[in-house]
PDB file of N, CA, C, O and CB in Angstrom:
ATOM      1  N   MET A   1      71.214 139.470 122.657  1.00  0.00           N
ATOM      2  CA  MET A   1      72.600 139.398 123.014  1.00  0.00           C
ATOM      3  C   MET A   1      73.387 140.275 122.025  1.00  0.00           C
ATOM      4  O   MET A   1      73.217 140.145 120.813  1.00  0.00           O
ATOM      5  CB  MET A   1      73.103 137.921 123.011  1.00  0.00           C
ATOM      6  N   PRO A   2      74.235 141.153 122.536  1.00  0.00           N
ATOM      7  CA  PRO A   2      74.963 142.045 121.628  1.00  0.00           C
ATOM      8  C   PRO A   2      75.959 141.300 120.744  1.00  0.00           C
ATOM      9  O   PRO A   2      76.512 140.270 121.127  1.00  0.00           O
ATOM     10  CB  PRO A   2      75.692 143.105 122.424  1.00  0.00           C
ATOM     11  N   ASP A   3      76.166 141.847 119.565  1.00  0.00           N
ATOM     12  CA  ASP A   3      77.154 141.322 118.636  1.00  0.00           C
ATOM     13  C   ASP A   3      78.538 141.579 119.238  1.00  0.00           C
ATOM     14  O   ASP A   3      78.827 142.710 119.627  1.00  0.00           O
ATOM     15  CB  ASP A   3      77.012 141.981 117.212  1.00  0.00           C
ATOM     16  N   PRO A   4      79.399 140.562 119.325  1.00  0.00           N
ATOM     17  CA  PRO A   4      80.709 140.755 119.940  1.00  0.00           C
ATOM     18  C   PRO A   4      81.591 141.776 119.215  1.00  0.00           C
ATOM     19  O   PRO A   4      82.439 142.417 119.837  1.00  0.00           O
ATOM     20  CB  PRO A   4      81.424 139.443 120.000  1.00  0.00           C
ATOM     21  N   GLN A   5      81.395 141.924 117.917  1.00  0.00           N
ATOM     22  CA  GLN A   5      82.230 142.854 117.156  1.00  0.00           C
ATOM     23  C   GLN A   5      81.762 144.295 117.290  1.00  0.00           C
ATOM     24  O   GLN A   5      82.578 145.207 117.427  1.00  0.00           O
ATOM     25  CB  GLN A   5      82.245 142.461 115.697  1.00  0.00           C
ATOM     26  N   THR A   6      80.447 144.503 117.252  1.00  0.00           N
ATOM     27  CA  THR A   6      79.927 145.869 117.282  1.00  0.00           C
ATOM     28  C   THR A   6      79.441 146.292 118.661  1.00  0.00           C
ATOM     29  O   THR A   6      79.378 147.484 118.962  1.00  0.00           O
ATOM     30  CB  THR A   6      78.805 146.006 116.295  1.00  0.00           C
ATOM     31  N   GLY A   7      79.098 145.321 119.495  1.00  0.00           N
ATOM     32  CA  GLY A   7      78.543 145.645 120.809  1.00  0.00           C
ATOM     33  C   GLY A   7      77.073 146.016 120.753  1.00  0.00           C
ATOM     34  O   GLY A   7      76.464 146.305 121.783  1.00  0.00           O
ATOM     35  N   GLN A   8      76.500 146.008 119.557  1.00  0.00           N
ATOM     36  CA  GLN A   8      75.090 146.364 119.372  1.00  0.00           C
ATOM     37  C   GLN A   8      74.233 145.103 119.255  1.00  0.00           C
ATOM     38  O   GLN A   8      74.684 144.091 118.719  1.00  0.00           O
ATOM     39  CB  GLN A   8      74.913 147.251 118.116  1.00  0.00           C
ATOM     40  N   PRO A   9      73.002 145.165 119.755  1.00  0.00           N
ATOM     41  CA  PRO A   9      72.119 144.003 119.568  1.00  0.00           C
ATOM     42  C   PRO A   9      71.713 143.898 118.097  1.00  0.00           C
ATOM     43  O   PRO A   9      71.579 144.918 117.420  1.00  0.00           O
ATOM     44  CB  PRO A   9      70.852 144.111 120.478  1.00  0.00           C
ATOM     45  N   PRO A  10      71.517 142.684 117.602  1.00  0.00           N
ATOM     46  CA  PRO A  10      71.107 142.518 116.207  1.00  0.00           C
ATOM     47  C   PRO A  10      69.671 142.994 116.002  1.00  0.00           C
ATOM     48  O   PRO A  10      68.893 143.083 116.952  1.00  0.00           O
ATOM     49  CB  PRO A  10      71.244 141.047 115.778  1.00  0.00           C
ATOM     50  N   ALA A  11      69.339 143.292 114.774  1.00  0.00           N
ATOM     51  CA  ALA A  11      67.956 143.669 114.443  1.00  0.00           C
ATOM     52  C   ALA A  11      67.061 142.459 114.665  1.00  0.00           C
ATOM     53  O   ALA A  11      67.484 141.327 114.431  1.00  0.00           O
ATOM     54  CB  ALA A  11      67.839 144.187 112.963  1.00  0.00           C
ATOM     55  N   PRO A  12      65.819 142.684 115.116  1.00  0.00           N
ATOM     56  CA  PRO A  12      64.911 141.550 115.328  1.00  0.00           C
ATOM     57  C   PRO A  12      64.628 140.816 114.020  1.00  0.00           C
ATOM     58  O   PRO A  12      64.463 141.431 112.966  1.00  0.00           O
ATOM     59  CB  PRO A  12      63.593 142.030 115.955  1.00  0.00           C
ATOM     60  N   ASN A  13      64.576 139.504 114.109  1.00  0.00           N
ATOM     61  CA  ASN A  13      64.246 138.671 112.953  1.00  0.00           C
ATOM     62  C   ASN A  13      62.756 138.343 113.060  1.00  0.00           C
ATOM     63  O   ASN A  13      62.370 137.362 113.695  1.00  0.00           O
ATOM     64  CB  ASN A  13      65.137 137.350 112.897  1.00  0.00           C
ATOM     65  N   ILE A  14      61.935 139.169 112.436  1.00  0.00           N
ATOM     66  CA  ILE A  14      60.478 139.064 112.543  1.00  0.00           C
ATOM     67  C   ILE A  14      59.968 137.742 111.982  1.00  0.00           C
ATOM     68  O   ILE A  14      59.071 137.127 112.559  1.00  0.00           O
ATOM     69  CB  ILE A  14      59.811 140.227 111.817  1.00  0.00           C
ATOM     70  N   GLU A  15      60.526 137.309 110.874  1.00  0.00           N
ATOM     71  CA  GLU A  15      60.073 136.048 110.265  1.00  0.00           C
ATOM     72  C   GLU A  15      60.364 134.859 111.176  1.00  0.00           C
ATOM     73  O   GLU A  15      59.514 133.984 111.338  1.00  0.00           O
ATOM     74  CB  GLU A  15      60.750 135.837 108.899  1.00  0.00           C
ATOM     75  N   ALA A  16      61.547 134.818 111.769  1.00  0.00           N
ATOM     76  CA  ALA A  16      61.898 133.721 112.675  1.00  0.00           C
ATOM     77  C   ALA A  16      61.020 133.755 113.920  1.00  0.00           C
ATOM     78  O   ALA A  16      60.624 132.708 114.431  1.00  0.00           O
ATOM     79  CB  ALA A  16      63.387 133.797 113.070  1.00  0.00           C
ATOM     80  N   ALA A  17      60.715 134.954 114.410  1.00  0.00           N
ATOM     81  CA  ALA A  17      59.852 135.089 115.586  1.00  0.00           C
ATOM     82  C   ALA A  17      58.449 134.552 115.293  1.00  0.00           C
ATOM     83  O   ALA A  17      57.864 133.841 116.109  1.00  0.00           O
ATOM     84  CB  ALA A  17      59.775 136.565 116.033  1.00  0.00           C
ATOM     85  N   ALA A  18      57.925 134.896 114.133  1.00  0.00           N
ATOM     86  CA  ALA A  18      56.596 134.408 113.751  1.00  0.00           C
ATOM     87  C   ALA A  18      56.597 132.885 113.640  1.00  0.00           C
ATOM     88  O   ALA A  18      55.642 132.225 114.048  1.00  0.00           O
ATOM     89  CB  ALA A  18      56.147 135.040 112.414  1.00  0.00           C
ATOM     90  N   HIS A  19      57.661 132.340 113.093  1.00  0.00           N
ATOM     91  CA  HIS A  19      57.774 130.885 112.945  1.00  0.00           C
ATOM     92  C   HIS A  19      57.820 130.206 114.320  1.00  0.00           C
ATOM     93  O   HIS A  19      57.158 129.190 114.535  1.00  0.00           O
ATOM     94  CB  HIS A  19      59.039 130.519 112.124  1.00  0.00           C
ATOM     95  N   LEU A  20      58.589 130.760 115.232  1.00  0.00           N
ATOM     96  CA  LEU A  20      58.679 130.204 116.584  1.00  0.00           C
ATOM     97  C   LEU A  20      57.331 130.265 117.304  1.00  0.00           C
ATOM     98  O   LEU A  20      56.940 129.311 117.977  1.00  0.00           O
ATOM     99  CB  LEU A  20      59.740 130.956 117.397  1.00  0.00           C
ATOM    100  N   ILE A  21      56.633 131.371 117.162  1.00  0.00           N
ATOM    101  CA  ILE A  21      55.306 131.502 117.778  1.00  0.00           C
ATOM    102  C   ILE A  21      54.358 130.457 117.199  1.00  0.00           C
ATOM    103  O   ILE A  21      53.589 129.841 117.937  1.00  0.00           O
ATOM    104  CB  ILE A  21      54.734 132.930 117.561  1.00  0.00           C
ATOM    105  N   ASP A  22      54.405 130.254 115.888  1.00  0.00           N
ATOM    106  CA  ASP A  22      53.557 129.242 115.247  1.00  0.00           C
ATOM    107  C   ASP A  22      53.867 127.839 115.776  1.00  0.00           C
ATOM    108  O   ASP A  22      52.954 127.050 116.016  1.00  0.00           O
ATOM    109  CB  ASP A  22      53.743 129.280 113.721  1.00  0.00           C
ATOM    110  N   ILE A  23      55.139 127.535 115.955  1.00  0.00           N
ATOM    111  CA  ILE A  23      55.533 126.216 116.464  1.00  0.00           C
ATOM    112  C   ILE A  23      55.035 126.021 117.893  1.00  0.00           C
ATOM    113  O   ILE A  23      54.513 124.958 118.230  1.00  0.00           O
ATOM    114  CB  ILE A  23      57.067 126.049 116.409  1.00  0.00           C
ATOM    115  N   LEU A  24      55.193 127.042 118.732  1.00  0.00           N
ATOM    116  CA  LEU A  24      54.719 126.927 120.115  1.00  0.00           C
ATOM    117  C   LEU A  24      53.197 126.831 120.178  1.00  0.00           C
ATOM    118  O   LEU A  24      52.659 126.119 121.026  1.00  0.00           O
ATOM    119  CB  LEU A  24      55.198 128.122 120.940  1.00  0.00           C
ATOM    120  N   ALA A  25      52.500 127.537 119.294  1.00  0.00           N
ATOM    121  CA  ALA A  25      51.044 127.440 119.242  1.00  0.00           C
ATOM    122  C   ALA A  25      50.615 126.038 118.822  1.00  0.00           C
ATOM    123  O   ALA A  25      49.640 125.500 119.347  1.00  0.00           O
ATOM    124  CB  ALA A  25      50.467 128.486 118.273  1.00  0.00           C
ATOM    125  N   LEU A  26      51.339 125.452 117.883  1.00  0.00           N
ATOM    126  CA  LEU A  26      51.057 124.076 117.466  1.00  0.00           C
ATOM    127  C   LEU A  26      51.306 123.108 118.621  1.00  0.00           C
ATOM    128  O   LEU A  26      50.515 122.194 118.855  1.00  0.00           O
ATOM    129  CB  LEU A  26      51.923 123.690 116.247  1.00  0.00           C
ATOM    130  N   LEU A  27      52.400 123.313 119.334  1.00  0.00           N
ATOM    131  CA  LEU A  27      52.697 122.489 120.510  1.00  0.00           C
ATOM    132  C   LEU A  27      51.577 122.597 121.547  1.00  0.00           C
ATOM    133  O   LEU A  27      51.165 121.600 122.139  1.00  0.00           O
ATOM    134  CB  LEU A  27      54.042 122.910 121.136  1.00  0.00           C
ATOM    135  N   GLU A  28      51.101 123.810 121.752  1.00  0.00           N
ATOM    136  CA  GLU A  28      50.003 124.032 122.709  1.00  0.00           C
ATOM    137  C   GLU A  28      48.756 123.275 122.269  1.00  0.00           C
ATOM    138  O   GLU A  28      48.070 122.664 123.088  1.00  0.00           O
ATOM    139  CB  GLU A  28      49.687 125.545 122.845  1.00  0.00           C
ATOM    140  N   GLN A  29      48.469 123.317 120.977  1.00  0.00           N
ATOM    141  CA  GLN A  29      47.300 122.632 120.425  1.00  0.00           C
ATOM    142  C   GLN A  29      47.421 121.116 120.577  1.00  0.00           C
ATOM    143  O   GLN A  29      46.471 120.453 120.992  1.00  0.00           O
ATOM    144  CB  GLN A  29      47.118 122.998 118.947  1.00  0.00           C
ATOM    145  N   LYS A  30      48.574 120.578 120.245  1.00  0.00           N
ATOM    146  CA  LYS A  30      48.779 119.131 120.252  1.00  0.00           C
ATOM    147  C   LYS A  30      48.868 118.541 121.659  1.00  0.00           C
ATOM    148  O   LYS A  30      48.595 117.356 121.852  1.00  0.00           O
ATOM    149  CB  LYS A  30      50.032 118.796 119.489  1.00  0.00           C
ATOM    150  N   THR A  31      49.248 119.357 122.640  1.00  0.00           N
ATOM    151  CA  THR A  31      49.386 118.844 124.006  1.00  0.00           C
ATOM    152  C   THR A  31      48.195 119.205 124.889  1.00  0.00           C
ATOM    153  O   THR A  31      48.195 118.915 126.086  1.00  0.00           O
ATOM    154  CB  THR A  31      50.660 119.377 124.631  1.00  0.00           C
ATOM    155  N   ARG A  32      47.195 119.829 124.308  1.00  0.00           N
ATOM    156  CA  ARG A  32      46.014 120.226 125.074  1.00  0.00           C
ATOM    157  C   ARG A  32      45.420 119.004 125.789  1.00  0.00           C
ATOM    158  O   ARG A  32      45.144 117.979 125.166  1.00  0.00           O
ATOM    159  CB  ARG A  32      44.952 120.886 124.144  1.00  0.00           C
ATOM    160  N   GLY A  33      45.232 119.132 127.085  1.00  0.00           N
ATOM    161  CA  GLY A  33      44.683 118.037 127.878  1.00  0.00           C
ATOM    162  C   GLY A  33      45.730 117.091 128.439  1.00  0.00           C
ATOM    163  O   GLY A  33      45.403 116.230 129.256  1.00  0.00           O
ATOM    164  N   ASN A  34      46.979 117.231 128.022  1.00  0.00           N
ATOM    165  CA  ASN A  34      48.040 116.331 128.482  1.00  0.00           C
ATOM    166  C   ASN A  34      49.101 117.033 129.324  1.00  0.00           C
ATOM    167  O   ASN A  34      50.119 116.431 129.666  1.00  0.00           O
ATOM    168  CB  ASN A  34      48.698 115.675 127.297  1.00  0.00           C
ATOM    169  N   LEU A  35      48.875 118.284 129.655  1.00  0.00           N
ATOM    170  CA  LEU A  35      49.841 119.041 130.445  1.00  0.00           C
ATOM    171  C   LEU A  35      49.322 119.231 131.859  1.00  0.00           C
ATOM    172  O   LEU A  35      48.115 119.244 132.103  1.00  0.00           O
ATOM    173  CB  LEU A  35      50.136 120.404 129.793  1.00  0.00           C
ATOM    174  N   THR A  36      50.261 119.379 132.784  1.00  0.00           N
ATOM    175  CA  THR A  36      49.858 119.741 134.142  1.00  0.00           C
ATOM    176  C   THR A  36      49.419 121.196 134.118  1.00  0.00           C
ATOM    177  O   THR A  36      49.675 121.911 133.150  1.00  0.00           O
ATOM    178  CB  THR A  36      51.022 119.513 135.174  1.00  0.00           C
ATOM    179  N   ALA A  37      48.766 121.629 135.173  1.00  0.00           N
ATOM    180  CA  ALA A  37      48.313 123.019 135.258  1.00  0.00           C
ATOM    181  C   ALA A  37      49.499 123.981 135.175  1.00  0.00           C
ATOM    182  O   ALA A  37      49.411 125.032 134.540  1.00  0.00           O
ATOM    183  CB  ALA A  37      47.530 123.252 136.565  1.00  0.00           C
ATOM    184  N   GLU A  38      50.596 123.616 135.814  1.00  0.00           N
ATOM    185  CA  GLU A  38      51.788 124.474 135.793  1.00  0.00           C
ATOM    186  C   GLU A  38      52.380 124.551 134.381  1.00  0.00           C
ATOM    187  O   GLU A  38      52.738 125.635 133.920  1.00  0.00           O
ATOM    188  CB  GLU A  38      52.851 123.945 136.786  1.00  0.00           C
ATOM    189  N   GLU A  39      52.482 123.418 133.697  1.00  0.00           N
ATOM    190  CA  GLU A  39      53.020 123.403 132.337  1.00  0.00           C
ATOM    191  C   GLU A  39      52.135 124.215 131.395  1.00  0.00           C
ATOM    192  O   GLU A  39      52.621 124.972 130.556  1.00  0.00           O
ATOM    193  CB  GLU A  39      53.153 121.958 131.827  1.00  0.00           C
ATOM    194  N   ARG A  40      50.843 124.041 131.553  1.00  0.00           N
ATOM    195  CA  ARG A  40      49.871 124.783 130.723  1.00  0.00           C
ATOM    196  C   ARG A  40      50.021 126.284 130.948  1.00  0.00           C
ATOM    197  O   ARG A  40      50.010 127.072 130.002  1.00  0.00           O
ATOM    198  CB  ARG A  40      48.416 124.337 131.045  1.00  0.00           C
ATOM    199  N   SER A  41      50.162 126.664 132.215  1.00  0.00           N
ATOM    200  CA  SER A  41      50.301 128.067 132.568  1.00  0.00           C
ATOM    201  C   SER A  41      51.570 128.668 131.967  1.00  0.00           C
ATOM    202  O   SER A  41      51.546 129.773 131.426  1.00  0.00           O
ATOM    203  CB  SER A  41      50.308 128.229 134.083  1.00  0.00           C
ATOM    204  N   VAL A  42      52.671 127.937 132.065  1.00  0.00           N
ATOM    205  CA  VAL A  42      53.940 128.426 131.512  1.00  0.00           C
ATOM    206  C   VAL A  42      53.826 128.599 130.001  1.00  0.00           C
ATOM    207  O   VAL A  42      54.247 129.623 129.463  1.00  0.00           O
ATOM    208  CB  VAL A  42      55.098 127.455 131.853  1.00  0.00           C
ATOM    209  N   LEU A  43      53.269 127.625 129.324  1.00  0.00           N
ATOM    210  CA  LEU A  43      53.126 127.696 127.869  1.00  0.00           C
ATOM    211  C   LEU A  43      52.223 128.859 127.472  1.00  0.00           C
ATOM    212  O   LEU A  43      52.532 129.591 126.532  1.00  0.00           O
ATOM    213  CB  LEU A  43      52.564 126.376 127.316  1.00  0.00           C
ATOM    214  N   ASP A  44      51.119 129.033 128.178  1.00  0.00           N
ATOM    215  CA  ASP A  44      50.215 130.158 127.895  1.00  0.00           C
ATOM    216  C   ASP A  44      50.918 131.491 128.101  1.00  0.00           C
ATOM    217  O   ASP A  44      50.771 132.403 127.287  1.00  0.00           O
ATOM    218  CB  ASP A  44      48.966 130.083 128.785  1.00  0.00           C
ATOM    219  N   GLN A  45      51.681 131.611 129.185  1.00  0.00           N
ATOM    220  CA  GLN A  45      52.393 132.857 129.472  1.00  0.00           C
ATOM    221  C   GLN A  45      53.456 133.147 128.417  1.00  0.00           C
ATOM    222  O   GLN A  45      53.604 134.288 127.979  1.00  0.00           O
ATOM    223  CB  GLN A  45      53.037 132.793 130.855  1.00  0.00           C
ATOM    224  N   VAL A  46      54.186 132.129 128.015  1.00  0.00           N
ATOM    225  CA  VAL A  46      55.232 132.309 127.002  1.00  0.00           C
ATOM    226  C   VAL A  46      54.608 132.757 125.683  1.00  0.00           C
ATOM    227  O   VAL A  46      55.091 133.699 125.054  1.00  0.00           O
ATOM    228  CB  VAL A  46      56.038 130.996 126.801  1.00  0.00           C
ATOM    229  N   LEU A  47      53.550 132.094 125.269  1.00  0.00           N
ATOM    230  CA  LEU A  47      52.893 132.474 124.019  1.00  0.00           C
ATOM    231  C   LEU A  47      52.351 133.896 124.088  1.00  0.00           C
ATOM    232  O   LEU A  47      52.491 134.662 123.135  1.00  0.00           O
ATOM    233  CB  LEU A  47      51.762 131.500 123.695  1.00  0.00           C
ATOM    234  N   TYR A  48      51.741 134.247 125.199  1.00  0.00           N
ATOM    235  CA  TYR A  48      51.189 135.595 125.361  1.00  0.00           C
ATOM    236  C   TYR A  48      52.302 136.640 125.253  1.00  0.00           C
ATOM    237  O   TYR A  48      52.176 137.616 124.514  1.00  0.00           O
ATOM    238  CB  TYR A  48      50.457 135.725 126.722  1.00  0.00           C
ATOM    239  N   GLU A  49      53.382 136.429 125.988  1.00  0.00           N
ATOM    240  CA  GLU A  49      54.491 137.387 126.000  1.00  0.00           C
ATOM    241  C   GLU A  49      55.148 137.485 124.622  1.00  0.00           C
ATOM    242  O   GLU A  49      55.456 138.585 124.163  1.00  0.00           O
ATOM    243  CB  GLU A  49      55.536 136.982 127.054  1.00  0.00           C
ATOM    244  N   LEU A  50      55.361 136.358 123.967  1.00  0.00           N
ATOM    245  CA  LEU A  50      55.969 136.384 122.637  1.00  0.00           C
ATOM    246  C   LEU A  50      55.080 137.097 121.622  1.00  0.00           C
ATOM    247  O   LEU A  50      55.572 137.845 120.777  1.00  0.00           O
ATOM    248  CB  LEU A  50      56.258 134.966 122.165  1.00  0.00           C
ATOM    249  N   ARG A  51      53.790 136.868 121.705  1.00  0.00           N
ATOM    250  CA  ARG A  51      52.872 137.543 120.774  1.00  0.00           C
ATOM    251  C   ARG A  51      52.882 139.051 120.988  1.00  0.00           C
ATOM    252  O   ARG A  51      52.877 139.817 120.024  1.00  0.00           O
ATOM    253  CB  ARG A  51      51.443 137.003 120.941  1.00  0.00           C
ATOM    254  N   LEU A  52      52.897 139.481 122.252  1.00  0.00           N
ATOM    255  CA  LEU A  52      52.962 140.920 122.533  1.00  0.00           C
ATOM    256  C   LEU A  52      54.258 141.528 121.997  1.00  0.00           C
ATOM    257  O   LEU A  52      54.241 142.572 121.346  1.00  0.00           O
ATOM    258  CB  LEU A  52      52.847 141.175 124.045  1.00  0.00           C
ATOM    259  N   ARG A  53      55.368 140.868 122.276  1.00  0.00           N
ATOM    260  CA  ARG A  53      56.663 141.379 121.806  1.00  0.00           C
ATOM    261  C   ARG A  53      56.744 141.374 120.284  1.00  0.00           C
ATOM    262  O   ARG A  53      57.348 142.263 119.685  1.00  0.00           O
ATOM    263  CB  ARG A  53      57.810 140.544 122.389  1.00  0.00           C
ATOM    264  N   TYR A  54      56.138 140.378 119.668  1.00  0.00           N
ATOM    265  CA  TYR A  54      56.109 140.308 118.206  1.00  0.00           C
ATOM    266  C   TYR A  54      55.353 141.504 117.633  1.00  0.00           C
ATOM    267  O   TYR A  54      55.813 142.148 116.690  1.00  0.00           O
ATOM    268  CB  TYR A  54      55.458 138.986 117.736  1.00  0.00           C
ATOM    269  N   LEU A  55      54.191 141.791 118.213  1.00  0.00           N
ATOM    270  CA  LEU A  55      53.408 142.930 117.733  1.00  0.00           C
ATOM    271  C   LEU A  55      54.158 144.239 117.934  1.00  0.00           C
ATOM    272  O   LEU A  55      54.117 145.115 117.070  1.00  0.00           O
ATOM    273  CB  LEU A  55      52.059 142.987 118.446  1.00  0.00           C
ATOM    274  N   GLU A  56      54.839 144.381 119.061  1.00  0.00           N
ATOM    275  CA  GLU A  56      55.623 145.582 119.322  1.00  0.00           C
ATOM    276  C   GLU A  56      56.763 145.710 118.306  1.00  0.00           C
ATOM    277  O   GLU A  56      57.045 146.812 117.834  1.00  0.00           O
ATOM    278  CB  GLU A  56      56.184 145.558 120.759  1.00  0.00           C
ATOM    279  N   ALA A  57      57.402 144.623 117.974  1.00  0.00           N
ATOM    280  CA  ALA A  57      58.527 144.649 117.034  1.00  0.00           C
ATOM    281  C   ALA A  57      58.057 144.979 115.617  1.00  0.00           C
ATOM    282  O   ALA A  57      58.806 145.561 114.833  1.00  0.00           O
ATOM    283  CB  ALA A  57      59.261 143.299 117.043  1.00  0.00           C
ATOM    284  N   LYS A  58      56.828 144.610 115.291  1.00  0.00           N
ATOM    285  CA  LYS A  58      56.295 144.880 113.954  1.00  0.00           C
ATOM    286  C   LYS A  58      55.826 146.313 113.788  1.00  0.00           C
ATOM    287  O   LYS A  58      55.720 146.801 112.662  1.00  0.00           O
ATOM    288  CB  LYS A  58      55.155 143.945 113.656  1.00  0.00           C
ATOM    289  N   LYS A  59      55.543 146.997 114.889  1.00  0.00           N
ATOM    290  CA  LYS A  59      55.070 148.381 114.802  1.00  0.00           C
ATOM    291  C   LYS A  59      56.158 149.260 114.209  1.00  0.00           C
ATOM    292  O   LYS A  59      57.333 149.132 114.555  1.00  0.00           O
ATOM    293  CB  LYS A  59      54.646 148.911 116.192  1.00  0.00           C
ATOM    294  N   PRO A  60      55.756 150.152 113.313  1.00  0.00           N
ATOM    295  CA  PRO A  60      56.763 151.101 112.825  1.00  0.00           C
ATOM    296  C   PRO A  60      57.144 152.049 113.964  1.00  0.00           C
ATOM    297  O   PRO A  60      56.316 152.373 114.816  1.00  0.00           O
ATOM    298  CB  PRO A  60      56.230 151.904 111.586  1.00  0.00           C
ATOM    299  N   GLN A  61      58.375 152.480 113.969  1.00  0.00           N
ATOM    300  CA  GLN A  61      58.824 153.396 115.010  1.00  0.00           C
ATOM    301  C   GLN A  61      58.050 154.701 114.878  1.00  0.00           C
ATOM    302  O   GLN A  61      58.034 155.319 113.813  1.00  0.00           O
ATOM    303  CB  GLN A  61      60.358 153.645 114.918  1.00  0.00           C
ATOM    304  N   SER A  62      57.413 155.112 115.963  1.00  0.00           N
ATOM    305  CA  SER A  62      56.662 156.353 115.931  1.00  0.00           C
ATOM    306  C   SER A  62      57.633 157.529 116.040  1.00  0.00           C
ATOM    307  O   SER A  62      58.626 157.476 116.765  1.00  0.00           O
ATOM    308  CB  SER A  62      55.610 156.392 117.070  1.00  0.00           C
ATOM    309  N   ARG A  63      57.324 158.562 115.319  1.00  0.00           N
ATOM    310  CA  ARG A  63      58.164 159.760 115.348  1.00  0.00           C
ATOM    311  C   ARG A  63      57.536 160.781 116.262  1.00  0.00           C
ATOM    312  O   ARG A  63      56.319 160.967 116.261  1.00  0.00           O
ATOM    313  CB  ARG A  63      58.360 160.347 113.933  1.00  0.00           C
ATOM    314  N   ILE A  64      58.360 161.438 117.038  1.00  0.00           N
ATOM    315  CA  ILE A  64      57.873 162.504 117.888  1.00  0.00           C
ATOM    316  C   ILE A  64      58.016 163.798 117.089  1.00  0.00           C
ATOM    317  O   ILE A  64      59.109 164.170 116.662  1.00  0.00           O
ATOM    318  CB  ILE A  64      58.656 162.565 119.259  1.00  0.00           C
ATOM    319  N   ILE A  65      56.895 164.464 116.903  1.00  0.00           N
ATOM    320  CA  ILE A  65      56.911 165.694 116.132  1.00  0.00           C
ATOM    321  C   ILE A  65      57.073 166.855 117.107  1.00  0.00           C
ATOM    322  O   ILE A  65      56.279 167.033 118.031  1.00  0.00           O
ATOM    323  CB  ILE A  65      55.612 165.848 115.273  1.00  0.00           C
ATOM    324  N   GLN A  66      58.104 167.624 116.879  1.00  0.00           N
ATOM    325  CA  GLN A  66      58.382 168.778 117.718  1.00  0.00           C
ATOM    326  C   GLN A  66      57.578 169.966 117.168  1.00  0.00           C
ATOM    327  O   GLN A  66      57.557 170.198 115.959  1.00  0.00           O
ATOM    328  CB  GLN A  66      59.925 169.095 117.758  1.00  0.00           C
ATOM    329  N   PRO A  67      56.914 170.721 118.065  1.00  0.00           N
ATOM    330  CA  PRO A  67      56.158 171.917 117.596  1.00  0.00           C
ATOM    331  C   PRO A  67      57.075 173.014 117.106  1.00  0.00           C
ATOM    332  O   PRO A  67      56.604 174.071 116.684  1.00  0.00           O
ATOM    333  CB  PRO A  67      55.276 172.469 118.717  1.00  0.00           C
TER     334      PRO A  67
END
């Protein structure tokens, strides 16, 4: 969500993202066997997507080298 003053999105908070992923992974572990198939699927999809986005956010910006 963009900052109302600048109109720019804030920089990603990598530490908070990692913490959230850890919490959801713990939730997945603790609820294993107690979720419906749909709930399990949603949780798996959310964790997968968050992990991918986390890895993308951690990558250093690649530079395009002009010949």
